ROZA-466450 format. One record per residue (C-alpha): residue number from 0; chain; x negated, y, z. Coordinates in Angstrom, 3 decimals. Last residue first. Layout:
<rodos>
{rodo NUM 'A' {X Y Z}}
...
</rodos>
This chain:
<rodos>
{rodo 270 'A' {-81.586 28.802 95.438}}
{rodo 269 'A' {-84.034 27.891 97.963}}
{rodo 268 'A' {-87.486 28.444 96.653}}
{rodo 267 'A' {-90.517 25.879 96.715}}
{rodo 266 'A' {-94.229 25.503 96.705}}
{rodo 265 'A' {-94.870 26.747 100.269}}
{rodo 264 'A' {-92.320 24.148 101.322}}
{rodo 263 'A' {-94.011 21.402 99.840}}
{rodo 262 'A' {-92.591 19.409 97.390}}
{rodo 261 'A' {-93.108 15.659 97.287}}
{rodo 260 'A' {-94.630 16.108 100.361}}
{rodo 259 'A' {-97.805 14.193 101.849}}
{rodo 258 'A' {-98.918 10.853 102.827}}
{rodo 257 'A' {-99.149 9.176 99.384}}
{rodo 256 'A' {-103.227 10.171 99.203}}
{rodo 255 'A' {-104.242 7.941 101.850}}
{rodo 254 'A' {-103.406 4.744 100.027}}
{rodo 253 'A' {-100.817 2.757 98.455}}
{rodo 252 'A' {-99.435 0.068 100.827}}
{rodo 251 'A' {-100.166 1.861 104.252}}
{rodo 250 'A' {-99.867 5.618 102.692}}
{rodo 249 'A' {-96.421 4.728 101.487}}
{rodo 248 'A' {-95.194 3.410 105.008}}
{rodo 247 'A' {-96.480 7.012 106.273}}
{rodo 246 'A' {-95.141 8.928 103.831}}
{rodo 245 'A' {-91.748 6.930 104.671}}
{rodo 244 'A' {-89.641 5.419 102.291}}
{rodo 243 'A' {-86.404 6.533 100.534}}
{rodo 242 'A' {-87.766 6.838 97.022}}
{rodo 241 'A' {-91.577 6.247 96.438}}
{rodo 240 'A' {-91.671 3.487 93.908}}
{rodo 239 'A' {-89.544 5.913 91.770}}
{rodo 238 'A' {-91.789 8.654 92.258}}
{rodo 237 'A' {-95.031 7.654 90.370}}
{rodo 236 'A' {-93.932 7.548 86.852}}
{rodo 235 'A' {-92.326 11.521 87.741}}
{rodo 234 'A' {-96.125 12.623 88.273}}
{rodo 233 'A' {-96.499 13.798 91.860}}
{rodo 232 'A' {-97.075 16.781 93.963}}
{rodo 231 'A' {-93.868 18.717 92.445}}
{rodo 230 'A' {-93.468 22.894 92.028}}
{rodo 229 'A' {-90.115 23.811 93.934}}
{rodo 228 'A' {-86.886 24.670 92.709}}
{rodo 227 'A' {-84.379 24.505 95.458}}
{rodo 226 'A' {-80.302 23.220 96.193}}
{rodo 225 'A' {-78.268 22.921 92.822}}
{rodo 224 'A' {-75.800 21.463 92.930}}
{rodo 223 'A' {-75.339 17.664 91.248}}
{rodo 222 'A' {-72.888 16.148 93.868}}
{rodo 221 'A' {-75.617 14.299 94.893}}
{rodo 220 'A' {-77.893 17.325 96.045}}
{rodo 219 'A' {-80.212 18.923 93.489}}
{rodo 218 'A' {-83.524 19.756 93.354}}
{rodo 217 'A' {-84.859 21.302 89.788}}
{rodo 216 'A' {-88.761 20.495 89.522}}
{rodo 215 'A' {-91.177 22.661 88.133}}
{rodo 214 'A' {-94.507 21.177 87.273}}
{rodo 213 'A' {-97.606 20.612 89.345}}
{rodo 212 'A' {-97.647 16.995 89.008}}
{rodo 211 'A' {-96.598 15.762 85.549}}
{rodo 210 'A' {-92.859 15.585 84.288}}
{rodo 209 'A' {-90.239 13.213 82.894}}
{rodo 208 'A' {-86.606 13.705 83.667}}
{rodo 207 'A' {-84.706 12.533 86.267}}
{rodo 206 'A' {-85.697 11.017 89.504}}
{rodo 205 'A' {-83.049 9.771 92.288}}
{rodo 204 'A' {-82.219 9.504 95.768}}
{rodo 203 'A' {-84.946 11.455 97.882}}
{rodo 202 'A' {-84.886 11.723 101.371}}
{rodo 201 'A' {-87.366 9.409 102.040}}
{rodo 200 'A' {-89.762 10.538 99.852}}
{rodo 199 'A' {-90.436 13.878 101.582}}
{rodo 198 'A' {-89.045 17.535 100.784}}
{rodo 197 'A' {-90.680 20.365 102.436}}
{rodo 196 'A' {-88.868 22.041 105.477}}
{rodo 195 'A' {-86.744 25.215 106.058}}
{rodo 194 'A' {-85.056 23.716 109.078}}
{rodo 193 'A' {-81.195 24.681 107.902}}
{rodo 192 'A' {-81.416 24.726 104.452}}
{rodo 191 'A' {-84.525 22.339 103.440}}
{rodo 190 'A' {-83.343 19.825 106.373}}
{rodo 189 'A' {-79.879 20.172 105.514}}
{rodo 188 'A' {-79.876 18.992 102.041}}
{rodo 187 'A' {-82.422 16.110 103.076}}
{rodo 186 'A' {-79.837 15.016 105.402}}
{rodo 185 'A' {-77.382 14.828 102.478}}
{rodo 184 'A' {-79.380 12.954 100.053}}
{rodo 183 'A' {-81.569 14.019 97.328}}
{rodo 182 'A' {-81.627 14.292 93.183}}
{rodo 181 'A' {-84.805 15.210 92.166}}
{rodo 180 'A' {-84.928 16.973 88.526}}
{rodo 179 'A' {-87.106 17.452 85.583}}
{rodo 178 'A' {-89.023 20.007 83.602}}
{rodo 177 'A' {-87.510 22.892 85.083}}
{rodo 176 'A' {-88.440 26.292 83.405}}
{rodo 175 'A' {-89.956 28.661 85.672}}
{rodo 174 'A' {-88.595 32.550 85.332}}
{rodo 173 'A' {-86.516 32.706 87.705}}
{rodo 172 'A' {-86.669 30.788 90.981}}
{rodo 171 'A' {-90.022 29.702 90.596}}
{rodo 170 'A' {-91.343 33.214 89.285}}
{rodo 169 'A' {-89.365 34.664 91.915}}
{rodo 168 'A' {-91.415 32.394 94.278}}
{rodo 167 'A' {-94.691 32.914 93.016}}
{rodo 166 'A' {-94.206 36.958 92.987}}
{rodo 165 'A' {-93.454 36.808 97.019}}
{rodo 164 'A' {-89.890 37.708 97.914}}
{rodo 163 'A' {-89.375 40.999 99.801}}
{rodo 162 'A' {-87.412 40.547 102.934}}
{rodo 161 'A' {-86.176 44.201 103.023}}
{rodo 160 'A' {-83.759 43.383 99.804}}
{rodo 159 'A' {-83.377 46.226 97.217}}
{rodo 158 'A' {-80.265 48.000 97.385}}
{rodo 157 'A' {-78.092 47.716 94.442}}
{rodo 156 'A' {-76.605 51.109 93.455}}
{rodo 155 'A' {-73.316 51.093 91.348}}
{rodo 154 'A' {-72.363 54.087 88.937}}
{rodo 153 'A' {-72.393 57.505 89.805}}
{rodo 152 'A' {-73.555 59.321 92.849}}
{rodo 151 'A' {-75.355 62.328 90.698}}
{rodo 150 'A' {-79.176 62.271 91.020}}
{rodo 149 'A' {-80.610 63.517 87.701}}
{rodo 148 'A' {-81.105 59.924 86.567}}
{rodo 147 'A' {-77.378 59.155 87.431}}
{rodo 146 'A' {-76.497 62.663 85.744}}
{rodo 145 'A' {-78.314 61.408 82.277}}
{rodo 144 'A' {-77.362 57.562 82.429}}
{rodo 143 'A' {-73.645 58.838 82.800}}
{rodo 142 'A' {-72.533 58.408 79.002}}
{rodo 141 'A' {-74.655 55.388 78.498}}
{rodo 140 'A' {-73.090 53.549 81.563}}
{rodo 139 'A' {-74.232 52.931 85.184}}
{rodo 138 'A' {-76.094 50.201 86.825}}
{rodo 137 'A' {-78.672 51.080 89.162}}
{rodo 136 'A' {-80.979 48.358 90.588}}
{rodo 135 'A' {-83.406 48.414 93.811}}
{rodo 134 'A' {-86.832 46.919 93.461}}
{rodo 133 'A' {-88.013 44.936 96.023}}
{rodo 132 'A' {-88.489 41.530 94.142}}
{rodo 131 'A' {-85.388 40.232 95.625}}
{rodo 130 'A' {-83.621 43.380 94.933}}
{rodo 129 'A' {-84.532 42.769 91.011}}
{rodo 128 'A' {-84.023 39.291 90.701}}
{rodo 127 'A' {-80.804 39.623 92.190}}
{rodo 126 'A' {-79.885 42.494 90.564}}
{rodo 125 'A' {-80.379 40.679 87.018}}
{rodo 124 'A' {-78.059 38.379 88.300}}
{rodo 123 'A' {-75.388 40.222 88.970}}
{rodo 122 'A' {-76.239 42.101 85.513}}
{rodo 121 'A' {-75.912 38.500 84.025}}
{rodo 120 'A' {-72.441 38.219 85.328}}
{rodo 119 'A' {-71.320 41.610 84.156}}
{rodo 118 'A' {-71.933 40.306 80.985}}
{rodo 117 'A' {-74.609 38.992 78.911}}
{rodo 116 'A' {-75.888 40.156 75.122}}
{rodo 115 'A' {-75.629 42.908 72.807}}
{rodo 114 'A' {-72.691 44.958 71.601}}
{rodo 113 'A' {-69.456 42.972 71.225}}
{rodo 112 'A' {-68.571 43.718 74.561}}
{rodo 111 'A' {-67.077 41.311 77.161}}
{rodo 110 'A' {-69.381 38.976 77.955}}
{rodo 109 'A' {-68.541 37.360 81.371}}
{rodo 108 'A' {-66.624 38.519 84.274}}
{rodo 107 'A' {-67.342 38.923 87.981}}
{rodo 106 'A' {-63.919 38.913 90.336}}
{rodo 105 'A' {-65.205 40.453 93.225}}
{rodo 104 'A' {-64.692 37.936 96.675}}
{rodo 103 'A' {-68.540 36.710 96.636}}
{rodo 102 'A' {-69.782 40.373 95.977}}
{rodo 101 'A' {-70.658 41.067 99.797}}
{rodo 100 'A' {-73.262 37.909 99.326}}
{rodo 99 'A' {-75.383 40.642 96.805}}
{rodo 98 'A' {-76.485 42.692 99.628}}
{rodo 97 'A' {-76.055 46.233 100.319}}
{rodo 96 'A' {-73.738 46.749 97.434}}
{rodo 95 'A' {-73.144 50.538 96.701}}
{rodo 94 'A' {-70.522 52.056 94.717}}
{rodo 93 'A' {-68.015 49.655 94.364}}
{rodo 92 'A' {-65.283 50.595 91.804}}
{rodo 91 'A' {-61.693 49.344 92.529}}
{rodo 90 'A' {-59.251 47.329 90.412}}
{rodo 89 'A' {-55.718 48.277 91.063}}
{rodo 88 'A' {-54.225 48.140 87.329}}
{rodo 87 'A' {-56.504 45.932 85.011}}
{rodo 86 'A' {-59.059 47.440 82.660}}
{rodo 85 'A' {-61.897 47.114 85.295}}
{rodo 84 'A' {-61.686 43.371 85.554}}
{rodo 83 'A' {-62.123 42.993 89.541}}
{rodo 82 'A' {-63.931 44.084 92.253}}
{rodo 81 'A' {-65.428 46.913 89.990}}
{rodo 80 'A' {-69.391 47.333 88.787}}
{rodo 79 'A' {-69.987 50.788 87.214}}
{rodo 78 'A' {-69.233 52.718 83.971}}
{rodo 77 'A' {-68.529 50.093 82.153}}
{rodo 76 'A' {-70.390 49.608 78.364}}
{rodo 75 'A' {-73.666 48.987 80.180}}
{rodo 74 'A' {-76.622 50.367 80.922}}
{rodo 73 'A' {-79.005 49.157 83.250}}
{rodo 72 'A' {-81.525 50.939 85.473}}
{rodo 71 'A' {-84.382 49.169 87.166}}
{rodo 70 'A' {-85.995 51.273 90.053}}
{rodo 69 'A' {-89.453 51.879 91.331}}
{rodo 68 'A' {-90.859 49.567 88.700}}
{rodo 67 'A' {-93.485 47.298 89.751}}
{rodo 66 'A' {-95.014 46.352 86.388}}
{rodo 65 'A' {-93.822 42.743 86.311}}
{rodo 64 'A' {-90.943 42.700 88.563}}
{rodo 63 'A' {-89.246 45.538 86.192}}
{rodo 62 'A' {-90.084 42.630 83.636}}
{rodo 61 'A' {-88.487 40.226 85.249}}
{rodo 60 'A' {-85.392 42.325 85.452}}
{rodo 59 'A' {-85.390 43.601 82.132}}
{rodo 58 'A' {-85.916 40.581 80.563}}
{rodo 57 'A' {-82.739 39.307 82.643}}
{rodo 56 'A' {-80.334 41.645 81.597}}
{rodo 55 'A' {-81.796 41.444 77.671}}
{rodo 54 'A' {-79.915 37.988 77.596}}
{rodo 53 'A' {-81.313 33.909 77.627}}
{rodo 52 'A' {-84.839 34.616 78.186}}
{rodo 51 'A' {-85.720 31.704 75.845}}
{rodo 50 'A' {-87.252 28.410 76.143}}
{rodo 49 'A' {-84.947 25.740 75.650}}
{rodo 48 'A' {-82.484 28.131 72.894}}
{rodo 47 'A' {-85.941 28.833 71.007}}
{rodo 46 'A' {-87.987 31.408 70.944}}
{rodo 45 'A' {-90.262 32.431 67.805}}
{rodo 44 'A' {-88.533 34.698 65.688}}
{rodo 43 'A' {-86.667 35.657 68.672}}
{rodo 42 'A' {-89.406 37.831 70.515}}
{rodo 41 'A' {-87.466 38.945 73.389}}
{rodo 40 'A' {-87.337 42.906 73.682}}
{rodo 39 'A' {-89.098 45.701 75.074}}
{rodo 38 'A' {-89.604 49.224 74.128}}
{rodo 37 'A' {-93.109 50.357 75.529}}
{rodo 36 'A' {-92.769 54.157 76.046}}
{rodo 35 'A' {-96.575 55.335 75.766}}
{rodo 34 'A' {-98.269 57.837 78.105}}
{rodo 33 'A' {-101.857 56.360 77.515}}
{rodo 32 'A' {-101.298 54.889 81.210}}
{rodo 31 'A' {-97.831 53.282 80.071}}
{rodo 30 'A' {-99.565 51.708 77.684}}
{rodo 29 'A' {-102.343 50.354 79.115}}
{rodo 28 'A' {-99.972 48.799 82.044}}
{rodo 27 'A' {-97.838 47.155 79.822}}
{rodo 26 'A' {-100.707 45.565 78.062}}
{rodo 25 'A' {-102.024 44.550 81.542}}
{rodo 24 'A' {-99.172 43.189 82.338}}
{rodo 23 'A' {-98.566 41.094 79.205}}
{rodo 22 'A' {-101.710 39.694 79.702}}
{rodo 21 'A' {-101.129 38.571 83.107}}
{rodo 20 'A' {-98.239 37.054 82.524}}
{rodo 19 'A' {-99.643 35.232 79.352}}
{rodo 18 'A' {-102.567 33.993 81.822}}
{rodo 17 'A' {-99.444 32.867 84.521}}
{rodo 16 'A' {-97.863 30.888 82.167}}
{rodo 15 'A' {-93.733 31.771 82.988}}
{rodo 14 'A' {-93.788 35.529 81.994}}
{rodo 13 'A' {-95.291 35.195 78.523}}
{rodo 12 'A' {-93.699 31.887 77.871}}
{rodo 11 'A' {-90.128 33.209 78.235}}
{rodo 10 'A' {-90.968 35.206 75.220}}
{rodo 9 'A' {-91.965 38.839 74.737}}
{rodo 8 'A' {-91.812 41.344 72.175}}
{rodo 7 'A' {-93.396 44.954 72.487}}
{rodo 6 'A' {-92.646 47.358 70.153}}
{rodo 5 'A' {-94.645 50.931 70.909}}
{rodo 4 'A' {-93.305 54.792 71.453}}
{rodo 3 'A' {-94.719 58.186 71.496}}
{rodo 2 'A' {-92.102 60.850 72.840}}
{rodo 1 'A' {-92.235 64.017 70.804}}
{rodo 0 'A' {-88.804 64.553 71.991}}
</rodos>
């Protein structure tokens, strides 16, 4: 086909760290400008379980965001997304997904193929990443790829979200690794979800892990369910003395620098 290709190996660090992110982005843009097709995979030789992407679908979605792709195409061993196991009688093909909320009743399975990693669950997560970045996604099988790219109505098309998330929020939600966890009470859960507030010390019940100010932390309800992720404003060693207390009281006792949020709403993304 006279196509020049180049292998590019990425690690999660190349997406998490801004300097690495920009280097990877410039490299891919340069290759594309030169007419070279980059073949991207995870650099397993230096990746560990703790700092890996985990599956190729997630890599594809994050890279599509990295380069501002027009469309993300995922090729599976199944021709489309179905509302149940496609091997079962009565399973119906889903041709278009306008919102991922529509899939709440669908039975999405895990890895069913021995080829590659992931499954439909990881492809739905990839669709979540790409559509939130404003990039539509098409799920199809290898046999149908040529027809799909020629315009045939095959596979499943995921419509891009009208409310595009910023790169910062997408990074927090899907690429950043959490260094610790803040466990919050029911009142704080309600405030974050319903009113979009910042997280104050008064609503925090406990802190887990060791982290520094500026690190990414997970924010969880008391039942363990993940509520949000955000950049924390204090070191983990400082937070225990702040739990359950108002910022005004903390300012009086510890100084004016404590009269602020643990996690500001601009540095937080709901999950």
